mmCIF file of the N, C-alpha and C atoms, coordinates in Angstrom:
data_MODEL
# 
_entry.id   MODEL 
# 
loop_
_atom_site.group_PDB 
_atom_site.id 
_atom_site.type_symbol 
_atom_site.label_atom_id 
_atom_site.label_alt_id 
_atom_site.label_comp_id 
_atom_site.label_asym_id 
_atom_site.label_entity_id 
_atom_site.label_seq_id 
_atom_site.pdbx_PDB_ins_code 
_atom_site.Cartn_x 
_atom_site.Cartn_y 
_atom_site.Cartn_z 
_atom_site.occupancy 
_atom_site.B_iso_or_equiv 
_atom_site.pdbx_formal_charge 
_atom_site.auth_seq_id 
_atom_site.auth_comp_id 
_atom_site.auth_asym_id 
_atom_site.auth_atom_id 
_atom_site.pdbx_PDB_model_num 
ATOM 1   N N  . MET A 1 1  ? 25.530 -35.894 28.813 1.00 0.00 ? 1  MET A N  1 
ATOM 2   C CA . MET A 1 1  ? 25.709 -34.588 28.539 1.00 0.00 ? 1  MET A CA 1 
ATOM 3   C C  . MET A 1 1  ? 26.491 -33.786 28.680 1.00 0.00 ? 1  MET A C  1 
ATOM 4   N N  . THR A 1 2  ? 27.496 -33.462 27.821 1.00 0.00 ? 2  THR A N  1 
ATOM 5   C CA . THR A 1 2  ? 28.613 -32.196 28.495 1.00 0.00 ? 2  THR A CA 1 
ATOM 6   C C  . THR A 1 2  ? 26.607 -30.703 28.285 1.00 0.00 ? 2  THR A C  1 
ATOM 7   N N  . SER A 1 3  ? 27.338 -29.924 29.264 1.00 0.00 ? 3  SER A N  1 
ATOM 8   C CA . SER A 1 3  ? 26.898 -28.580 29.358 1.00 0.00 ? 3  SER A CA 1 
ATOM 9   C C  . SER A 1 3  ? 27.945 -27.447 27.893 1.00 0.00 ? 3  SER A C  1 
ATOM 10  N N  . VAL A 1 4  ? 27.180 -26.754 27.816 1.00 0.00 ? 4  VAL A N  1 
ATOM 11  C CA . VAL A 1 4  ? 27.856 -24.876 26.796 1.00 0.00 ? 4  VAL A CA 1 
ATOM 12  C C  . VAL A 1 4  ? 28.945 -24.877 27.197 1.00 0.00 ? 4  VAL A C  1 
ATOM 13  N N  . PHE A 1 5  ? 30.036 -25.031 27.785 1.00 0.00 ? 5  PHE A N  1 
ATOM 14  C CA . PHE A 1 5  ? 30.627 -24.642 28.409 1.00 0.00 ? 5  PHE A CA 1 
ATOM 15  C C  . PHE A 1 5  ? 32.171 -25.336 28.652 1.00 0.00 ? 5  PHE A C  1 
ATOM 16  N N  . GLU A 1 6  ? 31.388 -26.803 29.369 1.00 0.00 ? 6  GLU A N  1 
ATOM 17  C CA . GLU A 1 6  ? 32.052 -27.690 29.237 1.00 0.00 ? 6  GLU A CA 1 
ATOM 18  C C  . GLU A 1 6  ? 32.364 -28.194 27.389 1.00 0.00 ? 6  GLU A C  1 
ATOM 19  N N  . GLU A 1 7  ? 31.789 -28.469 26.479 1.00 0.00 ? 7  GLU A N  1 
ATOM 20  C CA . GLU A 1 7  ? 32.065 -28.279 24.849 1.00 0.00 ? 7  GLU A CA 1 
ATOM 21  C C  . GLU A 1 7  ? 32.791 -27.630 24.499 1.00 0.00 ? 7  GLU A C  1 
ATOM 22  N N  . SER A 1 8  ? 32.379 -25.939 24.828 1.00 0.00 ? 8  SER A N  1 
ATOM 23  C CA . SER A 1 8  ? 33.274 -25.220 24.923 1.00 0.00 ? 8  SER A CA 1 
ATOM 24  C C  . SER A 1 8  ? 35.031 -26.000 24.936 1.00 0.00 ? 8  SER A C  1 
ATOM 25  N N  . ILE A 1 9  ? 35.371 -26.054 25.705 1.00 0.00 ? 9  ILE A N  1 
ATOM 26  C CA . ILE A 1 9  ? 35.878 -26.853 25.940 1.00 0.00 ? 9  ILE A CA 1 
ATOM 27  C C  . ILE A 1 9  ? 37.452 -27.801 24.932 1.00 0.00 ? 9  ILE A C  1 
ATOM 28  N N  . LEU A 1 10 ? 36.372 -28.598 24.503 1.00 0.00 ? 10 LEU A N  1 
ATOM 29  C CA . LEU A 1 10 ? 36.536 -29.718 24.288 1.00 0.00 ? 10 LEU A CA 1 
ATOM 30  C C  . LEU A 1 10 ? 36.720 -29.212 22.826 1.00 0.00 ? 10 LEU A C  1 
ATOM 31  N N  . ARG A 1 11 ? 35.986 -28.234 22.656 1.00 0.00 ? 11 ARG A N  1 
ATOM 32  C CA . ARG A 1 11 ? 35.928 -27.314 20.834 1.00 0.00 ? 11 ARG A CA 1 
ATOM 33  C C  . ARG A 1 11 ? 37.877 -26.387 20.474 1.00 0.00 ? 11 ARG A C  1 
ATOM 34  N N  . ASP A 1 12 ? 38.004 -25.923 22.474 1.00 0.00 ? 12 ASP A N  1 
ATOM 35  C CA . ASP A 1 12 ? 38.946 -25.077 22.471 1.00 0.00 ? 12 ASP A CA 1 
ATOM 36  C C  . ASP A 1 12 ? 37.878 -23.905 21.407 1.00 0.00 ? 12 ASP A C  1 
ATOM 37  N N  . TYR A 1 13 ? 37.082 -23.418 22.474 1.00 0.00 ? 13 TYR A N  1 
ATOM 38  C CA . TYR A 1 13 ? 36.580 -21.894 22.143 1.00 0.00 ? 13 TYR A CA 1 
ATOM 39  C C  . TYR A 1 13 ? 37.500 -21.278 23.013 1.00 0.00 ? 13 TYR A C  1 
ATOM 40  N N  . ASN A 1 14 ? 36.778 -19.903 22.778 1.00 0.00 ? 14 ASN A N  1 
ATOM 41  C CA . ASN A 1 14 ? 37.346 -18.717 24.386 1.00 0.00 ? 14 ASN A CA 1 
ATOM 42  C C  . ASN A 1 14 ? 35.784 -17.996 24.918 1.00 0.00 ? 14 ASN A C  1 
ATOM 43  N N  . PHE A 1 15 ? 35.564 -19.381 25.796 1.00 0.00 ? 15 PHE A N  1 
ATOM 44  C CA . PHE A 1 15 ? 34.207 -19.054 25.876 1.00 0.00 ? 15 PHE A CA 1 
ATOM 45  C C  . PHE A 1 15 ? 33.737 -18.742 27.056 1.00 0.00 ? 15 PHE A C  1 
ATOM 46  N N  . ASP A 1 16 ? 33.316 -17.616 27.463 1.00 0.00 ? 16 ASP A N  1 
ATOM 47  C CA . ASP A 1 16 ? 33.429 -16.650 28.898 1.00 0.00 ? 16 ASP A CA 1 
ATOM 48  C C  . ASP A 1 16 ? 31.751 -17.473 29.994 1.00 0.00 ? 16 ASP A C  1 
ATOM 49  N N  . LYS A 1 17 ? 32.164 -18.214 30.449 1.00 0.00 ? 17 LYS A N  1 
ATOM 50  C CA . LYS A 1 17 ? 31.721 -18.915 31.394 1.00 0.00 ? 17 LYS A CA 1 
ATOM 51  C C  . LYS A 1 17 ? 31.650 -17.584 32.839 1.00 0.00 ? 17 LYS A C  1 
ATOM 52  N N  . GLU A 1 18 ? 31.859 -16.118 32.672 1.00 0.00 ? 18 GLU A N  1 
ATOM 53  C CA . GLU A 1 18 ? 30.782 -15.936 33.683 1.00 0.00 ? 18 GLU A CA 1 
ATOM 54  C C  . GLU A 1 18 ? 30.211 -14.548 32.745 1.00 0.00 ? 18 GLU A C  1 
ATOM 55  N N  . LYS A 1 19 ? 29.496 -15.351 31.776 1.00 0.00 ? 19 LYS A N  1 
ATOM 56  C CA . LYS A 1 19 ? 28.294 -14.374 31.140 1.00 0.00 ? 19 LYS A CA 1 
ATOM 57  C C  . LYS A 1 19 ? 26.806 -15.512 31.158 1.00 0.00 ? 19 LYS A C  1 
ATOM 58  N N  . ILE A 1 20 ? 27.583 -16.467 31.768 1.00 0.00 ? 20 ILE A N  1 
ATOM 59  C CA . ILE A 1 20 ? 25.837 -17.181 32.163 1.00 0.00 ? 20 ILE A CA 1 
ATOM 60  C C  . ILE A 1 20 ? 26.093 -17.263 33.518 1.00 0.00 ? 20 ILE A C  1 
ATOM 61  N N  . ASN A 1 21 ? 24.241 -16.927 33.838 1.00 0.00 ? 21 ASN A N  1 
ATOM 62  C CA . ASN A 1 21 ? 23.901 -16.629 35.052 1.00 0.00 ? 21 ASN A CA 1 
ATOM 63  C C  . ASN A 1 21 ? 23.616 -18.848 35.224 1.00 0.00 ? 21 ASN A C  1 
ATOM 64  N N  . TRP A 1 22 ? 23.723 -18.910 37.223 1.00 0.00 ? 22 TRP A N  1 
ATOM 65  C CA . TRP A 1 22 ? 23.833 -20.144 37.014 1.00 0.00 ? 22 TRP A CA 1 
ATOM 66  C C  . TRP A 1 22 ? 23.145 -20.874 38.198 1.00 0.00 ? 22 TRP A C  1 
ATOM 67  N N  . ASN A 1 23 ? 22.463 -18.884 38.238 1.00 0.00 ? 23 ASN A N  1 
ATOM 68  C CA . ASN A 1 23 ? 21.357 -19.857 39.268 1.00 0.00 ? 23 ASN A CA 1 
ATOM 69  C C  . ASN A 1 23 ? 19.989 -19.869 38.000 1.00 0.00 ? 23 ASN A C  1 
ATOM 70  N N  . PHE A 1 24 ? 20.347 -21.210 37.840 1.00 0.00 ? 24 PHE A N  1 
ATOM 71  C CA . PHE A 1 24 ? 19.664 -21.443 36.737 1.00 0.00 ? 24 PHE A CA 1 
ATOM 72  C C  . PHE A 1 24 ? 18.416 -22.827 36.779 1.00 0.00 ? 24 PHE A C  1 
ATOM 73  N N  . SER A 1 25 ? 17.357 -22.944 37.114 1.00 0.00 ? 25 SER A N  1 
ATOM 74  C CA . SER A 1 25 ? 16.293 -24.288 36.863 1.00 0.00 ? 25 SER A CA 1 
ATOM 75  C C  . SER A 1 25 ? 16.495 -25.250 35.462 1.00 0.00 ? 25 SER A C  1 
ATOM 76  N N  . PRO A 1 26 ? 16.470 -27.154 35.719 1.00 0.00 ? 26 PRO A N  1 
ATOM 77  C CA . PRO A 1 26 ? 16.743 -26.691 34.113 1.00 0.00 ? 26 PRO A CA 1 
ATOM 78  C C  . PRO A 1 26 ? 14.886 -27.360 34.145 1.00 0.00 ? 26 PRO A C  1 
ATOM 79  N N  . THR A 1 27 ? 14.208 -27.496 32.781 1.00 0.00 ? 27 THR A N  1 
ATOM 80  C CA . THR A 1 27 ? 13.403 -26.876 32.259 1.00 0.00 ? 27 THR A CA 1 
ATOM 81  C C  . THR A 1 27 ? 12.514 -28.050 31.015 1.00 0.00 ? 27 THR A C  1 
ATOM 82  N N  . ILE A 1 28 ? 11.388 -27.692 30.566 1.00 0.00 ? 28 ILE A N  1 
ATOM 83  C CA . ILE A 1 28 ? 11.499 -28.719 29.596 1.00 0.00 ? 28 ILE A CA 1 
ATOM 84  C C  . ILE A 1 28 ? 11.089 -27.513 28.403 1.00 0.00 ? 28 ILE A C  1 
ATOM 85  N N  . LEU A 1 29 ? 11.393 -27.496 27.500 1.00 0.00 ? 29 LEU A N  1 
ATOM 86  C CA . LEU A 1 29 ? 10.638 -26.734 26.822 1.00 0.00 ? 29 LEU A CA 1 
ATOM 87  C C  . LEU A 1 29 ? 9.895  -27.281 25.903 1.00 0.00 ? 29 LEU A C  1 
ATOM 88  N N  . PRO A 1 30 ? 8.442  -26.823 25.639 1.00 0.00 ? 30 PRO A N  1 
ATOM 89  C CA . PRO A 1 30 ? 7.442  -27.793 24.633 1.00 0.00 ? 30 PRO A CA 1 
ATOM 90  C C  . PRO A 1 30 ? 7.739  -27.614 22.484 1.00 0.00 ? 30 PRO A C  1 
ATOM 91  N N  . VAL A 1 31 ? 8.294  -28.895 22.440 1.00 0.00 ? 31 VAL A N  1 
ATOM 92  C CA . VAL A 1 31 ? 8.189  -27.878 20.641 1.00 0.00 ? 31 VAL A CA 1 
ATOM 93  C C  . VAL A 1 31 ? 7.376  -29.464 19.530 1.00 0.00 ? 31 VAL A C  1 
ATOM 94  N N  . THR A 1 32 ? 7.445  -28.450 18.305 1.00 0.00 ? 32 THR A N  1 
ATOM 95  C CA . THR A 1 32 ? 6.776  -29.416 17.089 1.00 0.00 ? 32 THR A CA 1 
ATOM 96  C C  . THR A 1 32 ? 7.822  -30.144 16.730 1.00 0.00 ? 32 THR A C  1 
ATOM 97  N N  . MET A 1 33 ? 7.416  -31.379 16.375 1.00 0.00 ? 33 MET A N  1 
ATOM 98  C CA . MET A 1 33 ? 8.022  -32.358 15.530 1.00 0.00 ? 33 MET A CA 1 
ATOM 99  C C  . MET A 1 33 ? 8.720  -31.908 14.488 1.00 0.00 ? 33 MET A C  1 
ATOM 100 N N  . GLY A 1 34 ? 8.079  -30.207 14.039 1.00 0.00 ? 34 GLY A N  1 
ATOM 101 C CA . GLY A 1 34 ? 8.342  -29.386 12.776 1.00 0.00 ? 34 GLY A CA 1 
ATOM 102 C C  . GLY A 1 34 ? 9.555  -29.242 13.052 1.00 0.00 ? 34 GLY A C  1 
ATOM 103 N N  . GLN A 1 35 ? 9.943  -27.706 14.315 1.00 0.00 ? 35 GLN A N  1 
ATOM 104 C CA . GLN A 1 35 ? 10.135 -27.734 14.711 1.00 0.00 ? 35 GLN A CA 1 
ATOM 105 C C  . GLN A 1 35 ? 11.926 -28.406 15.183 1.00 0.00 ? 35 GLN A C  1 
ATOM 106 N N  . ILE A 1 36 ? 11.917 -29.730 15.883 1.00 0.00 ? 36 ILE A N  1 
ATOM 107 C CA . ILE A 1 36 ? 12.575 -30.297 15.321 1.00 0.00 ? 36 ILE A CA 1 
ATOM 108 C C  . ILE A 1 36 ? 13.791 -31.027 14.425 1.00 0.00 ? 36 ILE A C  1 
ATOM 109 N N  . GLU A 1 37 ? 12.505 -31.302 13.474 1.00 0.00 ? 37 GLU A N  1 
ATOM 110 C CA . GLU A 1 37 ? 13.177 -31.529 11.531 1.00 0.00 ? 37 GLU A CA 1 
ATOM 111 C C  . GLU A 1 37 ? 13.986 -30.275 11.786 1.00 0.00 ? 37 GLU A C  1 
ATOM 112 N N  . TYR A 1 38 ? 13.247 -28.998 11.428 1.00 0.00 ? 38 TYR A N  1 
ATOM 113 C CA . TYR A 1 38 ? 13.227 -28.440 11.149 1.00 0.00 ? 38 TYR A CA 1 
ATOM 114 C C  . TYR A 1 38 ? 15.115 -27.963 11.500 1.00 0.00 ? 38 TYR A C  1 
ATOM 115 N N  . GLU A 1 39 ? 15.436 -27.762 12.799 1.00 0.00 ? 39 GLU A N  1 
ATOM 116 C CA . GLU A 1 39 ? 16.473 -27.940 13.365 1.00 0.00 ? 39 GLU A CA 1 
ATOM 117 C C  . GLU A 1 39 ? 17.671 -29.529 13.239 1.00 0.00 ? 39 GLU A C  1 
ATOM 118 N N  . ARG A 1 40 ? 17.245 -30.542 12.947 1.00 0.00 ? 40 ARG A N  1 
ATOM 119 C CA . ARG A 1 40 ? 17.498 -31.629 12.569 1.00 0.00 ? 40 ARG A CA 1 
ATOM 120 C C  . ARG A 1 40 ? 18.286 -31.990 10.908 1.00 0.00 ? 40 ARG A C  1 
ATOM 121 N N  . SER A 1 41 ? 17.500 -31.076 10.066 1.00 0.00 ? 41 SER A N  1 
ATOM 122 C CA . SER A 1 41 ? 18.361 -30.254 9.812  1.00 0.00 ? 41 SER A CA 1 
ATOM 123 C C  . SER A 1 41 ? 19.371 -29.875 8.769  1.00 0.00 ? 41 SER A C  1 
ATOM 124 N N  . HIS A 1 42 ? 18.302 -28.714 9.948  1.00 0.00 ? 42 HIS A N  1 
ATOM 125 C CA . HIS A 1 42 ? 19.823 -27.296 9.562  1.00 0.00 ? 42 HIS A CA 1 
ATOM 126 C C  . HIS A 1 42 ? 21.080 -28.252 10.334 1.00 0.00 ? 42 HIS A C  1 
ATOM 127 N N  . LEU A 1 43 ? 21.152 -28.784 11.355 1.00 0.00 ? 43 LEU A N  1 
ATOM 128 C CA . LEU A 1 43 ? 21.991 -29.124 11.623 1.00 0.00 ? 43 LEU A CA 1 
ATOM 129 C C  . LEU A 1 43 ? 23.658 -30.485 10.515 1.00 0.00 ? 43 LEU A C  1 
ATOM 130 N N  . LEU A 1 44 ? 22.507 -30.884 9.913  1.00 0.00 ? 44 LEU A N  1 
ATOM 131 C CA . LEU A 1 44 ? 23.111 -31.466 9.269  1.00 0.00 ? 44 LEU A CA 1 
ATOM 132 C C  . LEU A 1 44 ? 23.470 -30.931 8.520  1.00 0.00 ? 44 LEU A C  1 
ATOM 133 N N  . LYS A 1 45 ? 22.917 -29.727 7.499  1.00 0.00 ? 45 LYS A N  1 
ATOM 134 C CA . LYS A 1 45 ? 23.393 -29.057 6.899  1.00 0.00 ? 45 LYS A CA 1 
ATOM 135 C C  . LYS A 1 45 ? 25.525 -28.889 7.163  1.00 0.00 ? 45 LYS A C  1 
ATOM 136 N N  . LYS A 1 46 ? 25.700 -27.939 7.879  1.00 0.00 ? 46 LYS A N  1 
ATOM 137 C CA . LYS A 1 46 ? 25.959 -27.477 8.735  1.00 0.00 ? 46 LYS A CA 1 
ATOM 138 C C  . LYS A 1 46 ? 27.673 -28.223 8.798  1.00 0.00 ? 46 LYS A C  1 
ATOM 139 N N  . LEU A 1 47 ? 26.916 -29.488 9.109  1.00 0.00 ? 47 LEU A N  1 
ATOM 140 C CA . LEU A 1 47 ? 27.991 -30.813 9.570  1.00 0.00 ? 47 LEU A CA 1 
ATOM 141 C C  . LEU A 1 47 ? 28.086 -31.506 8.771  1.00 0.00 ? 47 LEU A C  1 
ATOM 142 N N  . LYS A 1 48 ? 27.631 -31.728 7.182  1.00 0.00 ? 48 LYS A N  1 
ATOM 143 C CA . LYS A 1 48 ? 27.645 -31.471 5.933  1.00 0.00 ? 48 LYS A CA 1 
ATOM 144 C C  . LYS A 1 48 ? 29.119 -31.495 5.767  1.00 0.00 ? 48 LYS A C  1 
ATOM 145 N N  . THR A 1 49 ? 29.226 -29.784 5.348  1.00 0.00 ? 49 THR A N  1 
ATOM 146 C CA . THR A 1 49 ? 30.356 -29.027 5.590  1.00 0.00 ? 49 THR A CA 1 
ATOM 147 C C  . THR A 1 49 ? 31.405 -28.737 6.283  1.00 0.00 ? 49 THR A C  1 
ATOM 148 N N  . ARG A 1 50 ? 31.072 -28.828 7.350  1.00 0.00 ? 50 ARG A N  1 
ATOM 149 C CA . ARG A 1 50 ? 32.167 -28.811 8.776  1.00 0.00 ? 50 ARG A CA 1 
ATOM 150 C C  . ARG A 1 50 ? 32.470 -30.185 8.523  1.00 0.00 ? 50 ARG A C  1 
ATOM 151 N N  . ASP A 1 51 ? 32.376 -30.803 8.932  1.00 0.00 ? 51 ASP A N  1 
ATOM 152 C CA . ASP A 1 51 ? 32.556 -32.298 9.067  1.00 0.00 ? 51 ASP A CA 1 
ATOM 153 C C  . ASP A 1 51 ? 32.454 -33.313 8.209  1.00 0.00 ? 51 ASP A C  1 
ATOM 154 N N  . PRO A 1 52 ? 32.477 -33.449 7.465  1.00 0.00 ? 52 PRO A N  1 
ATOM 155 C CA . PRO A 1 52 ? 32.319 -34.598 5.741  1.00 0.00 ? 52 PRO A CA 1 
ATOM 156 C C  . PRO A 1 52 ? 32.795 -35.991 5.922  1.00 0.00 ? 52 PRO A C  1 
ATOM 157 N N  . LEU A 1 53 ? 33.212 -36.352 7.453  1.00 0.00 ? 53 LEU A N  1 
ATOM 158 C CA . LEU A 1 53 ? 34.114 -38.081 6.767  1.00 0.00 ? 53 LEU A CA 1 
ATOM 159 C C  . LEU A 1 53 ? 32.601 -38.549 8.011  1.00 0.00 ? 53 LEU A C  1 
ATOM 160 N N  . ARG A 1 54 ? 32.422 -36.654 9.465  1.00 0.00 ? 54 ARG A N  1 
ATOM 161 C CA . ARG A 1 54 ? 32.346 -37.567 10.342 1.00 0.00 ? 54 ARG A CA 1 
ATOM 162 C C  . ARG A 1 54 ? 30.272 -37.373 9.925  1.00 0.00 ? 54 ARG A C  1 
ATOM 163 N N  . PHE A 1 55 ? 29.823 -36.928 9.181  1.00 0.00 ? 55 PHE A N  1 
ATOM 164 C CA . PHE A 1 55 ? 28.291 -37.029 8.016  1.00 0.00 ? 55 PHE A CA 1 
ATOM 165 C C  . PHE A 1 55 ? 27.898 -38.217 7.891  1.00 0.00 ? 55 PHE A C  1 
ATOM 166 N N  . LYS A 1 56 ? 29.069 -39.015 7.011  1.00 0.00 ? 56 LYS A N  1 
ATOM 167 C CA . LYS A 1 56 ? 28.878 -40.017 6.322  1.00 0.00 ? 56 LYS A CA 1 
ATOM 168 C C  . LYS A 1 56 ? 28.480 -40.751 7.042  1.00 0.00 ? 56 LYS A C  1 
ATOM 169 N N  . ASN A 1 57 ? 29.352 -41.028 8.852  1.00 0.00 ? 57 ASN A N  1 
ATOM 170 C CA . ASN A 1 57 ? 29.562 -41.915 9.674  1.00 0.00 ? 57 ASN A CA 1 
ATOM 171 C C  . ASN A 1 57 ? 27.221 -41.524 10.454 1.00 0.00 ? 57 ASN A C  1 
# 
């Protein structure tokens, strides 16, 4: 898994890593299955628009 900063480099985004507080601890964020399905659906809609070829796979 890549970090947000690493992904921004791969996508050639102009990402200011100085805005990140690097003194954080990983944590678990509980979410409902309904929230996961909502997020999945939302991201798939964006993918269909932005990269139809990848959406089909």
